[in-house]
Each structure stands twice: as structure tokens, then as C-alpha cells.
C-alpha positions as CSV (number, residue, x, y, z in Angstrom):
1,X,-1.0,-20.1,5.1
2,X,0.4,-21.2,8.5
3,X,-1.3,-22.6,11.5
4,X,0.4,-22.1,14.9
5,X,-0.7,-23.7,18.2
6,X,-0.1,-22.5,21.7
7,X,2.1,-25.4,23.1
8,X,5.6,-26.3,23.8
9,X,6.0,-27.4,20.2
10,X,5.2,-25.2,17.3
11,X,3.6,-26.9,14.2
12,X,3.0,-25.3,10.9
13,X,1.2,-26.1,7.7
14,X,2.0,-24.3,4.5
15,X,-0.3,-24.2,1.5
16,X,0.8,-22.6,-1.8
17,X,-2.0,-20.7,-3.6
18,X,0.0,-19.0,-6.4
19,X,3.2,-19.7,-8.4
20,X,5.5,-16.7,-8.7
21,X,8.0,-17.0,-11.7
22,X,10.9,-16.0,-9.5
23,X,13.6,-17.4,-11.9
24,X,12.3,-15.4,-14.8
25,X,11.8,-12.2,-12.8
26,X,15.4,-12.4,-11.5
27,X,17.0,-13.6,-14.7
28,X,19.8,-11.5,-16.4
29,X,17.9,-11.7,-19.7
30,X,14.8,-10.1,-18.1
31,X,17.0,-7.4,-16.4
32,X,18.7,-6.7,-19.7
33,X,15.4,-6.4,-21.5
34,X,14.1,-3.9,-18.9
35,X,17.4,-1.9,-19.0
36,X,17.1,-1.6,-22.8
37,X,14.0,0.6,-22.3
38,X,16.1,3.3,-20.6
39,X,17.5,6.3,-22.5
40,X,19.9,8.3,-20.4
41,X,19.5,11.3,-22.7
42,X,15.9,12.0,-22.0
43,X,13.1,11.3,-19.4
44,X,10.9,8.3,-19.8
45,X,7.4,9.6,-19.3
46,X,5.5,6.4,-20.0
47,X,7.1,3.1,-18.9
48,X,4.8,0.2,-18.4
49,X,5.4,-2.8,-16.1
50,X,6.9,-5.9,-17.5
51,X,4.5,-8.5,-18.9
52,X,5.3,-11.9,-17.4
53,X,3.3,-15.0,-18.2
54,X,1.1,-15.9,-15.3
55,X,1.2,-12.3,-13.8
56,X,-1.0,-10.5,-16.4
57,X,-3.0,-7.8,-14.8
58,X,-1.0,-7.8,-11.6
59,X,-0.6,-4.4,-9.9
60,X,2.4,-3.3,-7.9
61,X,2.5,-1.4,-4.6
62,X,4.7,-0.7,-1.7
63,X,2.5,-2.0,1.1
64,X,1.0,-5.3,2.0
65,X,-1.3,-6.3,4.8
66,X,-2.4,-9.7,6.0
67,X,-4.2,-11.1,9.0
68,X,-4.5,-14.7,10.0
69,X,-6.5,-16.6,12.6
70,X,-5.8,-20.3,13.5
71,X,-8.0,-23.1,14.8
72,X,-7.4,-22.0,18.4
73,X,-8.4,-18.4,17.7
74,X,-4.9,-16.9,17.7
75,X,-4.7,-13.8,15.5
76,X,-1.8,-12.3,13.6
77,X,-2.2,-8.7,12.3
78,X,0.7,-7.8,10.0
79,X,1.6,-4.9,7.7
80,X,4.8,-4.3,5.7
81,X,5.8,-1.3,3.6
82,X,9.0,-0.2,2.0
83,X,7.7,3.5,2.1
84,X,9.1,5.4,-0.9
85,X,9.9,4.0,-4.3
86,X,12.5,1.3,-3.8
87,X,12.7,2.2,-0.1
88,X,16.2,2.8,1.0
89,X,17.6,1.8,-2.4
90,X,19.5,-1.0,-0.7
91,X,19.1,-4.6,-1.6
92,X,20.5,-7.4,0.5
93,X,23.0,-9.5,-1.5
94,X,21.1,-12.2,-3.3
95,X,17.9,-11.1,-1.5
96,X,16.0,-9.7,-4.4
97,X,14.0,-7.2,-2.2
98,X,14.6,-3.6,-1.2
99,X,15.0,-2.5,2.4
100,X,12.6,0.1,3.7
101,X,13.4,3.7,4.5
102,X,10.9,4.5,7.2
103,X,13.7,6.2,9.1
104,X,13.3,9.1,6.6
105,X,10.3,10.1,8.6
106,X,12.4,11.3,11.5
107,X,13.2,15.1,11.8
108,X,16.6,16.5,12.6
109,X,15.1,19.6,14.3
110,X,15.9,19.4,18.0
111,X,13.2,19.3,20.6
112,X,10.5,17.6,18.5
113,X,8.7,14.4,19.4
114,X,10.0,12.9,16.2
115,X,13.6,14.1,16.5
116,X,16.1,11.5,15.4
117,X,17.5,9.8,18.5
118,X,18.5,6.3,19.8
119,X,15.7,3.9,20.8
120,X,13.0,5.8,18.9
121,X,10.7,4.9,16.1
122,X,9.8,7.4,13.4
123,X,6.4,8.8,12.7
124,X,4.7,6.5,10.2
125,X,1.3,5.2,9.2
126,X,1.8,1.4,9.7
127,X,-1.2,0.4,11.8
128,X,-1.8,-3.4,12.1
129,X,-4.8,-3.4,14.4
130,X,-6.8,-5.5,16.9
131,X,-10.2,-4.8,18.5
132,X,-11.9,-6.9,21.2
133,X,-15.1,-6.8,23.3
134,X,-17.1,-9.4,25.2
135,X,-15.1,-12.3,23.7
136,X,-15.3,-11.1,20.1
137,X,-11.8,-10.5,18.7
138,X,-11.0,-8.9,15.3
139,X,-7.7,-8.5,13.6
140,X,-7.8,-5.9,10.8
141,X,-5.8,-3.4,8.7
142,X,-6.5,-1.0,5.9
143,X,-3.5,0.2,3.9
144,X,-3.2,3.6,2.2
145,X,-0.8,6.1,3.9
146,X,-2.6,8.8,5.8
147,X,-5.8,7.1,4.8
148,X,-5.1,4.3,7.3
149,X,-6.1,5.9,10.5
150,X,-9.2,7.5,8.9
151,X,-10.3,4.2,7.3
152,X,-9.7,2.3,10.6
153,X,-11.9,4.7,12.5
154,X,-14.7,4.2,9.9
155,X,-14.2,0.4,10.0
156,X,-14.6,0.3,13.8
157,X,-17.6,2.6,13.7
158,X,-19.3,0.5,11.1
159,X,-19.0,-2.5,13.4
160,X,-19.6,-0.9,16.8
161,X,-22.2,1.7,15.9
162,X,-23.9,0.2,12.9
163,X,-23.7,-3.6,13.6
164,X,-22.1,-4.5,10.3
165,X,-20.2,-7.7,9.7
166,X,-16.5,-7.4,9.0
167,X,-17.2,-7.8,5.3
168,X,-19.8,-5.1,5.2
169,X,-17.6,-2.8,7.3
170,X,-14.8,-3.2,4.7
171,X,-17.1,-2.7,1.7
172,X,-19.0,0.3,3.0
173,X,-18.5,3.7,1.4
174,X,-15.7,5.8,2.9
175,X,-14.4,9.3,3.0
176,X,-10.8,10.6,3.4
177,X,-9.0,13.8,3.7
178,X,-5.2,13.7,3.0
179,X,-4.4,17.3,3.9
180,X,-4.6,19.3,7.1
181,X,-6.1,22.5,5.7
182,X,-9.1,23.4,3.6
183,X,-12.7,22.1,3.4
184,X,-12.1,19.6,0.7
185,X,-12.9,16.0,1.4
186,X,-12.9,12.9,-0.9
187,X,-16.1,11.0,-0.6
188,X,-16.7,7.6,-2.3
189,X,-19.7,7.5,-4.6
190,X,-21.0,4.6,-2.5
191,X,-21.9,7.1,0.2
192,X,-25.6,8.1,-0.3
193,X,-26.2,11.3,-2.2
194,X,-28.3,12.6,0.7
195,X,-25.4,12.3,3.0
196,X,-23.1,14.1,0.5
197,X,-25.7,16.9,0.1
198,X,-25.9,17.3,3.9
199,X,-22.1,17.6,4.1
200,X,-22.1,20.3,1.3
201,X,-24.7,22.2,3.2
202,X,-22.3,22.3,6.2
203,X,-19.6,23.9,4.0
204,X,-17.6,20.9,3.0
205,X,-16.1,20.9,-0.4
206,X,-17.3,17.3,-1.3
207,X,-15.3,15.7,-4.1
208,X,-17.0,12.5,-5.2
209,X,-14.7,9.7,-6.2
210,X,-15.8,6.6,-8.2
211,X,-16.3,3.4,-6.2
212,X,-13.8,0.7,-5.5
213,X,-10.6,2.7,-6.0
214,X,-7.5,2.6,-3.7
215,X,-8.2,6.3,-2.9
216,X,-9.9,4.9,0.2
217,X,-7.4,2.3,1.2
218,X,-7.4,-1.5,0.9
219,X,-8.1,-3.8,3.8
220,X,-8.5,-7.3,5.3
221,X,-10.0,-8.6,8.5
222,X,-10.5,-11.8,10.5
223,X,-12.8,-12.3,13.5
224,X,-13.4,-14.9,16.2
225,X,-16.8,-14.9,17.8
226,X,-18.5,-17.6,19.9
227,X,-16.1,-20.2,18.6
228,X,-16.6,-19.4,14.9
229,X,-13.9,-17.8,12.8
230,X,-14.5,-15.4,9.9
231,X,-12.4,-13.8,7.2
232,X,-13.1,-10.8,5.0
233,X,-11.4,-9.0,2.1
234,X,-12.6,-5.8,0.4
235,X,-13.1,-5.3,-3.4
236,X,-10.9,-2.3,-3.7
237,X,-7.8,-4.4,-4.2
238,X,-6.5,-7.9,-5.2
239,X,-6.6,-9.6,-1.8
240,X,-8.7,-12.6,-0.8
241,X,-10.1,-14.2,2.4
242,X,-8.9,-17.9,2.2
243,X,-10.3,-20.5,4.7
244,X,-7.9,-23.2,5.9
245,X,-8.8,-26.7,4.8
246,X,-9.8,-29.4,7.2
247,X,-6.9,-30.8,9.1
248,X,-6.9,-34.5,9.9
249,X,-5.8,-35.3,13.4
250,X,-3.5,-38.3,13.8
């Protein structure tokens, strides 16, 4: 966790909250063990992640989101995603991480808003967000591909229209539709049955999904209001809201 002040000099404070077995993960022995599971003569239909001491139960993914607020109320909202599996398929020498391939979301058809051209960014769903009103400032982000914009709208509505805290707004039941045609809509079981019934009566094909799955995204949020700072992390993923410890002034 880093703390940055607005001044001529930048100071930082780093706290380590987990130990990643980098040497083991990057070792040749580990790579050889994983490679031995491959059979070039047939498809591997059931390949489980490696089991590494200290990382039991960890789940992989291609997107991370974090938001940080410092003692002065400065907020960082940050999201990073490699996009498809292994991104571009390129790894910087000795880097140990894959470069993203978001450029794949351009089109080569001429005359389109997303046509490949210099000084352009491709269509994507990376949405690190801020919201502010009357001195209250919130940094937030909810991962999940096309779910992001829909979940963001619901998060904002939960706060603005229903007066929820940022934690309540993240935990509230969600809905999502990841296609542009049809009446089908995924609705989290946390949404009251009466609401789901009302939607069905309107012609929606309501598909109830069990609670706390990543079907509805995974988010974090921080807030500054009246000089008090807050953090929130939802239970649909493995994140956490971690307060910064007291800092002794010299």
C-alpha cells in the first residue's frame, strides 16, 4: 500500500500483506513439471492449476482492480487486464508476465468508429471510475467484461437513489445481460423474489443465478466524506479493504 502526498517531494510507504513464492513459480523444475502434463497427441480436457504451498485455493483471472485513498484524500482508481488468455502471447525478457492484446478489439473495416488508426484506442470494457457530489468523492471499479458498465450503473444507483453505503452498494443483488438480443437476463438470487416475478410479468426471461458468483462482476471502492475515509470490498471475489496503519510524524 502506498501513500502519496501533494507536495514538491513524493513520499511512499510500502506494506507487504502477502508472500508470493516467485522463485518457485518461475523455477525450471516447476516449468518442467507443468510441461510434463502435456500430451501433444491429444487434447487435455481437464488440467488443474498447479498446487503451490501458500497459494492453496487461489483463483486465477485476467483482470485486477484496485483503488487507494491516502491521508489527504487523493484517490487512485486502477484496472489492469491482459484481455484474452495469455494476452498477446508475448512476455518481456525476464519479465515473467504477458503483455495484453487489447488492440485485438479494433476493426479493420473502414469508416467505423473503432477502425484501426494512429492515435486511437480500441473499444474495451476497462472502466476505472470516480464519482463526486457535494464534497463526497468515491473511487470504484467492478470487473467482469461487459458486466462492468451494467454493474457500475447499479452501484451508482444504489448510492444515489437508495442511500446505501459503498459496502452495501457492492453487496446488493445485481442483474446482468451479456447479449444484445433476446429477453433473457441473469438475475442474482439476492434480488427479492417479488422483483423477479414482476420482471417475468413484463416478459423478461429471468434466469436466477446463485449468490456471490463472478457472473455479476467483482468490485472495490473507497470514499472520502466529511474528512473521513472509507474502504469496501465485495464478497464475490478474493479482494479486501485494508486500512493504512497509523503513521508517526517526525
